[in-house]
C-alpha positions as CSV (number, residue, x, y, z in Angstrom):
1,M,0.9,5.8,21.3
2,K,0.4,3.4,18.2
3,G,-3.2,2.0,17.2
4,R,-3.0,-2.0,16.7
5,Q,-2.0,-3.2,13.9
6,R,-4.4,-4.4,11.1
7,T,-4.6,-7.4,9.5
8,A,-4.6,-8.3,5.4
9,T,-8.2,-9.2,5.7
10,D,-9.3,-5.6,7.5
11,L,-7.2,-3.7,4.9
12,I,-8.7,-5.5,2.0
13,A,-12.3,-4.8,3.5
14,Q,-11.2,-1.1,3.7
15,A,-10.0,-0.8,0.0
16,A,-13.2,-2.4,-1.3
17,T,-15.2,-0.1,0.6
18,N,-13.1,2.7,-0.7
19,G,-13.9,1.4,-4.4
20,Y,-10.4,0.2,-5.2
21,K,-10.2,-1.1,-8.4
22,R,-7.1,-3.5,-9.2
23,G,-5.0,-2.6,-12.2
24,A,-6.6,0.9,-12.7
25,H,-3.6,2.5,-13.3
26,K,-1.6,-0.7,-14.8
27,E,-0.2,2.0,-17.5
28,Q,0.9,4.9,-15.7
29,D,2.7,2.7,-13.1
30,K,4.6,1.1,-16.2
31,I,6.3,4.6,-16.8
32,R,10.0,4.3,-15.4
33,D,11.6,6.5,-13.0
34,R,7.7,8.3,-12.4
35,E,8.0,9.8,-9.1
36,K,10.7,7.7,-7.9
37,H,11.7,6.8,-4.3
38,V,8.9,9.4,-2.7
39,E,9.5,9.1,1.0
40,K,5.5,8.5,1.9
41,I,6.2,5.6,0.0
42,R,9.3,4.2,1.6
43,I,7.4,4.4,4.8
44,N,4.7,2.6,3.6
45,Q,6.7,-0.2,2.3
46,D,8.6,-0.5,5.8
47,G,4.9,-1.1,7.5
48,I,4.1,-4.1,5.1
49,L,7.3,-5.4,5.6
50,R,7.2,-5.8,9.2
51,R,3.3,-6.9,8.5
52,Y,4.8,-10.0,7.0
53,I,8.2,-10.3,8.9
54,A,6.5,-10.5,12.1
């Protein structure tokens, strides 16, 4: 059984409490093909797309 779908506001609040810093890994993210297409990332992207398409 799945839990409830969290809203964008809930996700932003959780990220802030966990110490998320926007742009902290910007230089690493610019590196091409670094850890390309990891399965965990695909699953997370599918969840995000479902949230915005619905």
